[in-house]
Structures are given as C-alpha cells and as structure tokens.
C-alpha positions in Angstrom: 20.8 77.7 -39.7 22.9 76.6 -36.7 20.1 74.3 -35.5 20.0 72.7 -39.0 23.7 72.1 -38.9 23.4 70.4 -35.5 20.6 68.1 -36.7 22.6 67.2 -39.8 25.5 66.3 -37.6 23.4 64.2 -35.4 22.0 62.3 -38.4 25.5 61.7 -39.7 26.7 60.5 -36.3 23.9 58.0 -36.0 24.3 56.7 -39.6 28.1 56.3 -39.1 27.6 54.5 -35.8 25.2 52.1 -37.4 27.5 51.4 -40.3 30.4 50.6 -37.9 28.2 48.4 -35.8 28.4 50.6 -32.8 25.6 50.8 -30.1 22.6 52.6 -31.5 21.0 55.5 -29.7 18.2 54.6 -27.2 19.6 51.1 -26.8 19.7 50.3 -23.0 23.2 50.3 -21.6 24.5 47.4 -19.5 24.7 48.3 -15.8 27.0 46.8 -13.2 25.3 44.3 -10.9 24.8 45.6 -7.4 27.4 44.4 -4.8 25.9 41.5 -2.9 26.8 38.3 -1.2 24.3 35.3 -1.4 24.9 31.9 0.2 23.4 29.0 -1.6 22.9 25.5 -0.1 22.9 23.3 -3.1 21.4 20.0 -2.2 20.7 16.6 -3.8 17.3 15.1 -3.1 16.8 12.1 -0.8 17.0 8.4 -1.8 14.4 7.3 -4.4 13.0 4.0 -5.6 15.0 4.5 -8.8 18.2 4.9 -6.8 17.5 1.6 -5.0 16.6 -0.2 -8.2 19.6 1.2 -10.1 17.4 2.9 -12.7 18.2 5.9 -15.0 15.9 8.5 -13.6 16.3 11.8 -15.4 13.0 13.6 -15.9 11.0 10.5 -14.8 9.2 11.0 -11.5 10.6 8.3 -9.1 9.3 9.0 -5.5 11.3 9.1 -2.3 11.7 5.8 -0.5 10.8 5.6 3.2 14.6 6.0 3.9 14.7 8.9 1.5 12.0 10.7 3.5 13.9 10.0 6.8 17.2 11.4 5.3 15.4 14.5 4.0 14.0 15.0 7.4 17.4 14.5 9.0 18.8 17.1 6.7 16.2 19.5 7.8 16.9 18.9 11.5 20.6 19.4 10.7 19.9 22.8 9.1 17.9 24.0 12.1 19.1 27.5 13.1 19.8 28.6 9.6 17.2 31.1 8.4 16.5 30.6 4.7 15.3 33.7 2.8 14.3 31.7 -0.3 13.9 28.2 -1.4 14.0 26.6 -4.8 13.7 23.1 -6.2 13.2 21.2 -9.4 9.7 20.2 -10.4 10.2 16.5 -9.9 8.5 14.9 -6.8 11.8 13.8 -5.3 13.2 17.3 -5.4 10.2 19.1 -4.2 9.4 16.5 -1.4 13.0 16.8 -0.1 12.9 20.6 -0.2 9.6 20.7 1.7 10.8 18.3 4.4 14.0 20.4 4.8 12.0 23.6 5.2 9.6 22.0 7.6 12.1 20.3 9.9 14.6 23.3 9.9 11.9 25.7 11.1 11.6 27.5 7.7 8.1 26.2 6.9 7.0 29.8 6.3 9.5 30.2 3.4 7.9 29.9 -0.1 9.2 27.1 -2.3 9.6 28.0 -6.0 9.7 25.0 -8.3 11.3 25.2 -11.8 12.2 22.9 -14.6 15.6 24.4 -14.8 16.7 22.5 -11.6 15.5 19.1 -12.9 17.9 16.2 -13.3 19.6 15.8 -16.7 17.2 14.4 -19.2 18.0 11.0 -20.7 15.3 10.7 -23.3 14.8 7.2 -24.6 17.0 5.8 -21.8 14.7 6.9 -19.0 13.8 4.0 -16.7 16.6 1.8 -18.1 18.7 -0.4 -15.8 22.0 1.5 -15.3 24.0 -1.7 -15.3 22.5 -2.8 -18.6 23.3 0.5 -20.3 26.8 0.8 -18.9 28.7 -1.0 -21.7 26.6 0.8 -24.4 27.3 4.2 -22.9 31.0 3.5 -22.3 31.3 2.3 -25.9 30.6 5.8 -27.2 34.1 6.7 -26.1 35.8 3.4 -26.9 35.7 2.0 -23.3 34.9 -1.6 -22.6 32.9 -1.0 -19.3 31.3 1.6 -17.2 33.9 1.3 -14.5 36.7 1.8 -17.0 34.9 4.8 -18.5 34.5 6.4 -15.1 38.1 5.8 -13.9 39.6 7.1 -17.2 37.6 10.2 -17.5 37.8 11.4 -13.8 36.1 14.7 -13.1 34.9 14.9 -16.7 32.9 11.7 -16.2 29.5 13.2 -15.5 29.6 15.6 -18.5 30.8 12.8 -20.8 28.1 10.5 -19.5 25.4 13.1 -20.2 26.8 13.6 -23.7 26.9 9.9 -24.3 23.2 9.6 -23.7 22.7 12.6 -25.9 24.7 11.2 -28.8 23.0 7.8 -28.7 19.6 9.4 -28.4 20.2 11.8 -31.2 21.1 8.9 -33.5 18.1 7.0 -32.2 20.1 4.1 -31.2 17.3 2.8 -28.9 14.9 3.0 -31.9 12.1 4.9 -30.3 9.5 7.4 -31.6 10.3 9.9 -28.9 9.8 13.6 -30.0 13.0 15.7 -30.3 12.0 17.9 -27.4 11.9 14.8 -25.1 15.2 13.3 -26.1 18.3 13.3 -23.9 20.0 16.6 -23.1 23.7 17.4 -23.7 25.9 18.4 -20.8 26.0 22.0 -22.2 22.2 22.2 -22.2 22.1 21.0 -18.5 24.9 23.5 -17.5 23.2 26.3 -19.3 19.8 26.0 -17.6 21.4 25.4 -14.2 23.6 28.5 -14.6 20.6 30.5 -15.7 18.6 29.5 -12.7 21.4 30.2 -10.3 21.7 33.7 -11.9 17.9 34.2 -11.4 18.2 33.1 -7.8 21.0 35.5 -7.1 19.1 38.3 -8.9 16.0 37.8 -6.7 18.1 37.7 -3.5 19.2 40.5 -1.3 22.6 41.0 0.2 23.5 38.3 2.8 20.5 36.2 1.9 20.6 32.4 2.4 19.0 30.2 -0.2 18.1 26.5 -0.2 18.3 24.9 -3.7 17.3 21.2 -4.2 18.3 19.5 -7.5 19.7 16.2 -8.5 23.1 14.4 -8.6 23.9 14.6 -12.4 22.7 18.2 -12.8 24.5 19.4 -9.7 27.8 17.7 -10.8 27.5 19.1 -14.3 26.9 22.6 -12.9 29.8 22.3 -10.3 32.2 21.4 -13.1 31.7 24.9 -14.6 32.8 26.7 -11.4 36.4 28.1 -11.1 39.0 26.6 -8.8 40.3 23.1 -8.3 37.9 21.7 -5.7 35.7 19.9 -8.1 37.0 16.3 -8.7 33.8 14.7 -10.0 33.0 12.4 -7.0 29.5 11.0 -6.9 27.1 13.0 -4.7 25.2 11.1 -2.0 21.5 11.7 -1.3 20.7 14.8 0.7 24.4 16.0 0.5 24.9 19.7 0.6 27.4 21.8 -1.4 27.6 25.4 -0.1 28.2 28.0 -2.8 28.8 31.7 -2.1 28.0 34.3 -4.8 29.9 37.5 -4.3 29.9 40.4 -6.7 29.6 38.4 -9.9 31.5 35.3 -8.9 30.5 31.9 -7.6 32.8 30.0 -5.2 32.5 26.6 -3.5 32.9 26.9 0.3 33.7 23.9 2.3 33.4 20.3 1.1 31.5 19.3 -2.0 28.6 17.0 -1.3 28.9 17.2 2.6 26.8 15.0 4.8 27.5 17.2 7.8 24.0 18.5 8.1 22.4 15.0 7.6 24.6 13.4 10.2 24.0 16.3 12.6 20.2 16.1 12.2 20.2 12.3 12.6 22.1 12.7 15.9 19.9 15.5 17.2 16.7 13.5 17.6 18.0 10.1 18.7 
C-alpha cells in the first residue's frame, strides 16, 4: 500500500512538472564548463589576387599572390618559439595556404590543421567577384549614403556589420537579377557572427588548459566576430593581411589581449631572415 502511494505521488509530480513546463525527468542537466584558459591567435590570411584587384572575394577562391606567400611565411617566422597545440582555418585556399605556411615556418609543421566552412569569409552571393569600387555607391545607398567613403565614416565600428547586411539585403531582393540559389546568396552579419562564435566555442571545447591555438580566417568575418566581444577595444579598423589579434578565453569569457590586427609578428619575421 505504501509502495502504491509512493508511485502515485511520483506520477503526480511528473505530470505537474510537465504541465508547468519544468524540466522533465531523465533530461540531461547542464553542467558548468571546466575551468580553463586558451589563447587564440586569430589571423587574417595573406594578400590575394582579389585584394590587389579590388574584388569582392567572399566564398570565391582567390589565391595568394607571391607577396601574400612571402607575408604568410614572415608571419610564421615571427611566431617561431610559440608552440601551437591546435590549428584551424577556413576551407578557402587563401586561408589554408596561410595557415600551412605559418605552421611550417614557425616550427609547428607537426600540428594538424583542421579546416572548416565556419571560418570562411562572409558570403556575398551574387556580388562575388564584383569590383568593390563599382559596388560602393550601390551598397552605401542601402542606408541613404552617397558614397562608400561617407558610409564608412558615418558608421564607424558598425561599418563591417552594416556592409555585410547591405549585401544581404540587396541579394535577398535580387537586385543583381541573378538565378543564384538561396543557399548561395549573401549572408547577414548575424549569420557570420553565429558561425564564427560557434567555431570558436568548438575550438575552446577541444582545447586543454593553457593550450595555444592558431586560427586563420578573413578580414570581414574576423571584424564581424570581434564586434561581438565585450570591452571597448574594438573600433572597426580594417585588418591588414596576416595581422594577428590575440584572444584569451578564460572560464566562459573571451577577451582581446593586446592590439587588434597587430603586424608585430609579421614585422618580426621579416627582420629575422634578412
């Protein structure tokens, strides 16, 4: 009889919890992330043919120039002495080639490079391969500005996110009049930020305490990601090729350490083998 009462009470408790929207029995409970510190060297790829020609690159696979390879090598020489525990890059040739050059010249050629679409540049859909100069007025006009220069000056640190969203809005309305599939059209800033944040979380999850990680991505996607981090360091300045932004993850928080888009390691590497 007592056993029947206990079972009845248990059924009532579960039913009541479900009715109130409370956590059901057997549902896995959230556990606190283990305490750890991970240092991430977030890096832009070397110079590409698209950079030199002033083209909208996005997901399009523009290769590194000869100068781009040299700068990637210089970055590797400048990072010599730092032991990377992991390395990640986007799947684009310019990102992967930069990462491999850095690992090779820094003495980390034994470190496995993991490539992922989540670290690609922001996608620009129907505008991929366009002349940046030719698109400037059209993009600026989305927000009522007369020129790209005015657009950038007036929007400040929000520029890169607004630029991404301008491409997104124009492509969603099919302003370029293309037959591009929806999945291949321009991304919004939120979409870029979300995938970058997701990959950074994965990188931290796969790292141990005090690990150092090389991450190679692209200028727009890095800027859009940096704009989501707390603090007042981020001002939206353009990132130069092969520049490094050091980010330290510590117990659930990401913090920028040092300068954003630093060329310290590139310059150091260039001087080291003159």
